[in-house]
Structure formats: C-alpha cells, structure tokens
C-alpha positions as CSV (number, residue, x, y, z in Angstrom):
1,M,15.9,-3.4,-8.6
2,T,15.8,-5.4,-11.8
3,L,12.4,-5.6,-13.6
4,S,11.6,-9.2,-14.6
5,P,10.2,-9.6,-18.1
6,R,6.5,-10.6,-18.4
7,P,5.7,-13.9,-20.1
8,T,5.0,-13.4,-23.8
9,P,1.2,-13.6,-24.2
10,D,-0.3,-16.5,-26.1
11,R,-2.9,-14.1,-27.4
12,V,-2.5,-11.5,-30.0
13,W,-5.2,-8.9,-29.4
14,Q,-6.9,-7.4,-32.5
15,R,-9.7,-5.3,-31.1
16,F,-8.9,-3.0,-28.2
17,V,-11.6,-0.8,-26.6
18,A,-10.7,1.7,-23.9
19,I,-13.4,3.1,-21.6
20,G,-13.3,5.4,-18.6
21,D,-12.9,9.1,-17.7
22,S,-10.4,11.8,-18.3
23,F,-7.4,9.5,-17.5
24,T,-8.2,7.2,-20.4
25,E,-9.4,10.1,-22.6
26,G,-5.7,11.2,-22.3
27,M,-5.8,14.4,-20.3
28,S,-3.4,16.2,-20.2
29,D,-1.3,14.7,-23.1
30,P,-2.1,17.1,-25.9
31,S,-2.5,15.9,-29.5
32,P,0.1,17.5,-31.8
33,S,-2.6,17.6,-34.6
34,D,-5.8,18.6,-32.7
35,P,-5.8,21.3,-30.0
36,D,-9.1,20.0,-28.6
37,S,-7.9,16.4,-28.3
38,Y,-5.5,14.3,-26.2
39,V,-3.3,11.3,-26.9
40,G,-2.9,9.5,-23.5
41,W,-1.7,6.2,-22.2
42,A,-4.4,4.1,-24.0
43,D,-3.7,5.5,-27.4
44,R,0.0,5.0,-26.8
45,L,-0.6,1.4,-25.8
46,A,-2.7,1.0,-28.9
47,F,0.2,2.2,-31.0
48,R,2.4,-0.5,-29.4
49,L,-0.2,-3.2,-30.0
50,A,-0.6,-2.2,-33.6
51,A,3.2,-2.4,-34.1
52,R,3.3,-5.9,-32.7
53,N,0.5,-7.0,-34.8
54,S,2.0,-5.5,-38.0
55,L,5.1,-7.6,-37.4
56,E,2.9,-10.7,-37.4
57,D,0.8,-9.5,-40.3
58,K,-2.4,-9.4,-38.2
59,P,-5.0,-6.7,-38.2
60,F,-5.5,-4.3,-35.3
61,G,-8.3,-1.9,-34.4
62,Y,-8.8,0.5,-31.5
63,A,-11.7,2.5,-30.0
64,N,-11.6,4.9,-27.1
65,L,-15.0,5.7,-25.5
66,A,-13.7,7.5,-22.4
67,I,-15.0,11.0,-21.6
68,R,-13.6,13.4,-19.0
69,G,-15.6,13.8,-15.8
70,R,-17.5,10.6,-16.1
71,L,-18.5,8.8,-12.9
72,L,-18.5,5.0,-12.5
73,A,-22.2,4.7,-13.3
74,D,-21.5,5.9,-16.9
75,V,-18.4,3.8,-17.3
76,V,-19.9,0.5,-16.2
77,G,-23.3,1.3,-17.8
78,P,-23.5,2.9,-21.2
79,Q,-19.7,2.7,-22.0
80,V,-19.6,-1.0,-21.2
81,E,-22.7,-1.6,-23.3
82,T,-21.2,0.3,-26.2
83,A,-17.8,-1.4,-25.8
84,L,-19.3,-4.9,-25.9
85,A,-21.2,-4.0,-29.1
86,L,-17.8,-3.5,-30.7
87,S,-16.8,-7.1,-30.1
88,P,-13.5,-6.4,-28.4
89,D,-10.9,-9.0,-27.3
90,L,-9.2,-6.5,-25.0
91,V,-10.9,-3.8,-22.9
92,S,-9.4,-1.3,-20.4
93,I,-11.9,-0.3,-17.7
94,V,-10.7,2.6,-15.6
95,G,-13.3,4.3,-13.4
96,G,-14.3,5.1,-9.9
97,A,-11.6,7.7,-9.1
98,N,-14.0,10.6,-9.6
99,D,-16.5,8.9,-7.3
100,C,-13.7,8.6,-4.7
101,L,-13.4,12.4,-4.6
102,R,-16.9,12.7,-3.2
103,P,-17.1,12.5,0.6
104,S,-20.3,10.4,0.5
105,V,-18.8,7.7,-1.8
106,D,-19.7,4.1,-0.9
107,L,-16.4,2.3,-1.7
108,D,-18.0,-1.1,-1.4
109,S,-20.7,-0.2,-3.9
110,V,-18.0,1.2,-6.3
111,A,-16.1,-2.1,-6.1
112,D,-19.2,-4.3,-6.5
113,R,-20.5,-2.3,-9.6
114,L,-17.0,-2.4,-11.2
115,E,-16.6,-6.1,-10.6
116,D,-20.0,-6.8,-12.1
117,A,-18.9,-4.9,-15.3
118,V,-15.6,-6.7,-15.4
119,A,-17.3,-10.1,-15.1
120,Q,-19.7,-9.1,-17.9
121,V,-16.8,-8.3,-20.2
122,R,-14.7,-11.4,-19.1
123,A,-17.8,-13.6,-19.9
124,T,-17.4,-12.7,-23.6
125,G,-13.8,-14.0,-23.6
126,A,-12.2,-10.6,-23.7
127,D,-9.2,-9.7,-21.5
128,V,-9.5,-6.7,-19.2
129,I,-7.1,-4.1,-18.0
130,L,-7.8,-2.3,-14.7
131,A,-5.7,0.6,-13.2
132,T,-5.2,1.9,-9.8
133,T,-4.7,5.7,-9.2
134,A,-1.3,7.1,-8.5
135,D,-0.5,7.5,-4.8
136,P,-1.3,11.2,-3.9
137,V,1.0,11.1,-0.8
138,D,2.8,14.3,-1.9
139,A,-0.1,16.0,-3.6
140,P,-1.0,19.2,-1.8
141,V,-4.8,18.7,-1.8
142,L,-5.5,15.2,-3.1
143,K,-3.5,13.6,-0.3
144,R,-6.6,14.3,1.8
145,V,-8.5,11.6,0.0
146,R,-5.5,9.2,0.0
147,G,-7.3,6.8,2.3
148,R,-10.3,6.4,-0.1
149,L,-8.0,6.0,-3.1
150,A,-6.0,3.4,-1.2
151,V,-9.1,1.3,-0.5
152,H,-10.2,1.7,-4.1
153,A,-6.7,0.4,-5.2
154,A,-6.9,-2.6,-2.9
155,N,-10.4,-3.4,-4.2
156,L,-9.1,-3.3,-7.8
157,W,-6.4,-5.8,-7.0
158,G,-9.0,-8.1,-5.5
159,I,-11.2,-7.7,-8.6
160,G,-8.2,-8.4,-10.8
161,Q,-7.4,-11.6,-8.9
162,R,-10.9,-13.0,-8.9
163,Q,-11.7,-12.1,-12.5
164,G,-8.3,-12.8,-14.1
165,C,-7.5,-9.2,-15.1
166,Y,-4.4,-7.3,-15.8
167,V,-3.9,-4.5,-13.2
168,L,-1.9,-1.4,-14.0
169,D,-0.1,-0.5,-10.7
170,L,0.2,3.3,-10.7
171,W,0.1,3.4,-6.9
172,T,3.6,2.2,-6.5
173,M,5.0,3.9,-9.7
174,R,7.1,6.4,-7.6
175,P,8.0,8.7,-10.5
176,L,4.3,9.7,-10.6
177,R,4.8,11.3,-7.2
178,D,6.9,13.9,-8.9
179,P,4.9,17.1,-9.6
180,R,6.5,17.4,-13.0
181,M,4.5,14.3,-14.0
182,W,1.3,16.3,-13.5
183,A,-0.5,19.1,-15.4
184,P,-1.2,22.5,-13.8
185,D,-4.6,21.2,-12.7
186,R,-2.7,18.6,-10.5
187,I,-5.2,15.9,-11.4
188,H,-4.2,14.9,-14.9
189,L,-0.9,13.4,-16.1
190,T,1.4,15.2,-18.5
191,T,2.7,13.6,-21.7
192,G,5.6,12.2,-19.7
193,G,3.3,10.6,-17.2
194,H,1.1,9.0,-19.9
195,Q,4.2,7.7,-21.6
196,R,5.2,5.9,-18.4
197,V,1.8,4.5,-17.8
198,A,1.7,3.2,-21.4
199,A,5.1,1.6,-21.0
200,Q,4.0,-0.2,-17.9
201,A,0.9,-1.4,-19.7
202,A,3.0,-2.7,-22.6
203,W,5.2,-4.5,-20.1
204,L,2.1,-5.9,-18.3
205,L,0.8,-7.3,-21.5
206,G,4.2,-8.9,-22.4
207,L,4.9,-6.7,-25.4
208,P,8.5,-6.5,-26.7
209,D,10.7,-4.2,-24.6
210,D,11.4,-0.8,-26.3
211,G,14.2,0.1,-23.8
212,F,12.2,2.8,-22.0
213,D,12.5,2.5,-18.2
214,W,9.1,3.7,-16.9
215,R,10.3,3.3,-13.3
216,A,13.3,5.6,-13.6
217,P,13.2,8.7,-11.3
218,L,13.3,12.1,-12.8
219,P,16.4,14.3,-12.4
220,P,16.5,16.1,-9.0
221,M,14.9,19.5,-8.9
222,A,15.0,22.3,-6.3
223,A,12.1,22.3,-3.9
224,P,9.9,25.5,-4.0
225,T,10.2,28.0,-1.3
226,K,7.3,28.4,1.1
227,I,6.3,31.6,-0.7
228,E,6.5,30.0,-4.1
229,A,4.4,27.0,-2.8
230,A,1.8,29.3,-1.3
231,Q,1.6,31.3,-4.5
232,A,1.2,28.2,-6.6
233,N,-1.5,26.8,-4.3
234,A,-3.4,30.1,-4.4
235,A,-3.2,30.1,-8.2
236,W,-4.4,26.5,-8.4
237,T,-7.3,27.2,-6.1
238,R,-8.4,30.2,-8.2
239,T,-8.0,28.6,-11.6
240,Q,-8.7,24.9,-11.0
241,L,-10.4,24.2,-7.7
242,T,-13.0,27.0,-7.8
243,P,-14.3,26.1,-11.3
244,W,-14.5,22.4,-10.3
245,V,-16.6,23.3,-7.2
246,Q,-18.8,25.6,-9.2
247,R,-19.5,22.7,-11.7
248,R,-20.3,20.4,-8.8
249,V,-22.8,22.9,-7.2
250,Q,-24.4,23.5,-10.6
251,G,-24.6,19.8,-11.4
252,R,-22.4,20.1,-14.4
253,S,-19.4,18.1,-15.6
254,S,-16.3,19.0,-17.7
255,G,-17.4,16.3,-20.1
256,D,-21.0,17.6,-20.7
257,G,-21.7,17.6,-24.4
258,R,-18.5,15.8,-25.4
259,Q,-18.4,12.7,-27.5
260,P,-15.8,9.9,-27.5
261,K,-12.7,10.7,-29.5
262,R,-12.6,7.2,-31.2
263,P,-16.2,5.8,-31.1
264,D,-15.5,2.9,-33.5
265,V,-12.9,0.2,-33.7
266,A,-10.6,1.4,-36.5
267,P,-7.0,0.9,-37.5
268,I,-4.3,3.0,-35.8
269,P,-0.8,3.6,-37.0
270,P,1.9,1.5,-35.4
271,V,4.3,3.0,-32.8
272,S,6.8,4.1,-35.4
273,Q,4.2,6.5,-36.9
274,S,2.5,7.6,-33.6
275,P,2.9,11.1,-32.1
276,R,5.8,11.6,-29.7
277,T,6.1,8.0,-28.5
C-alpha cells in the first residue's frame, strides 16, 4: 500500500519539548556517548526538525523532560507545568501506558486528565503530539492487557480529534509486533524501533521524506521452539518481571532519583550530525 505524503506544514517549529515516561526518555535506544543515557524517538525527531530549520536559517531548540517509570499524574502535572514554562511551540505528551498496566486503572479518568493537559498546552498556541502504544497482540505477557491498551488508544484518537493534535499510530505499525523491535525487557523499543517511530513522527509532521520506509516488515526469522520459548520466558520472569513486581510492592519506581536528560530548551545538532540516524 502506497503511503500518501502529508501536507507540508505552514508552521516551522522552533521550540520542541517532549514529556512522558521511559518511551520518550528513549529506552532502550542506547546513547553511543553516554552509557547511562538513551537517544529515542523524540531525540531523533528533534534531529530532523533541527535539520529542516537549518535549511531555512531558523533556530531550533529541544528539551526532553521524560523520566522512566512515571505515571500519568506526573506527566500531566509537574512535567506539563515545567514544559509550559519553557515556552514551547511543539509538545509531545505521551503518558498513561504505565497506568494501564495496573489492574485498578480507571481508563476514563486517564483520558480525562490527559485531555485536560492537552487542552492546557493547546491554549498556549503550541501544537501537541500524542502516541498510542504498540499493539501487544503477540507479546507473551503484555497481551493480557491488550484490551486496556486498546481502549487507551481509542481515547487518544478522540482527544486528538477534539483538541487538534497529531497522533502517532504505533498500534497499527505492524513491524513493532516483531520481537526484534523490542529490548530484552519486552517493554521498551530497540534502536530500530525508535528509528521507525521517529520516522513516522517526521512523516506525521510533514517533514521532508528521507527515504526510510518505517512500515516495511523485517526479514523473516525462524520461530523459536517450544523449549526455547519456555527458556526465554523463564529468564524474562527472573530478570525483568520479578524486579518490577518487587518495586511495585515496595512503592519504588525505576525512575526514582533520576532527572530529565535535557531539562532546558537548547540547540541540538541536525540529523546529519546525530547518532545512528
């Protein structure tokens, strides 16, 4: 199926602020220069925006306030407040997926709080990017919460329509169903996954096409045997699920004590100088 080009935007964004959780922080797309940091889709989109602005001799700055493990209350509360203080003209707001993992989640409340935050940002004149989760239909464990994530995705599309937002559609990006797009924790995207999300975001914003087909399937691979799958699931339970449950029980988060990786709007190199674009 041919992908239609998006209309070229009338607006040239000069101050992009990304807020959210581990997805927007960039896990698990490791930085080549800092072993404790990640690149991620938002940074990669910022590189593309910087490149477009440099061609038009216009400034560009970028901040990323996202922190792993954050629930929606932090994203739509302190992060939105901090983001607005930076006077952005483009804000990505991605949150709520961590809330959806909790059995007691109130999906209507998640949607209402997120829409209130979006409306607050839109009232300043800034544009907003939202993002659905990927469809976990083939994920060994996360497929159990597929229904909740599907409702959350539908709510995001409604918010986007009412508030005039851009919506990143990870749900129907079928390459993200491939396990090779996911890190060993099965929750965070690899570098390849983030590259595809950033490419869809660039297309969504109407940026010039760089020739990368983010919808293209990966080459075929052999399916694991039942024994290999069982061994992989056991290892994942031991190294990933058990520590997550322990943090939940102890009231801790993977992001405790962490600070945003880019707390201020500052210049960022254009795509030609960015890592592994």
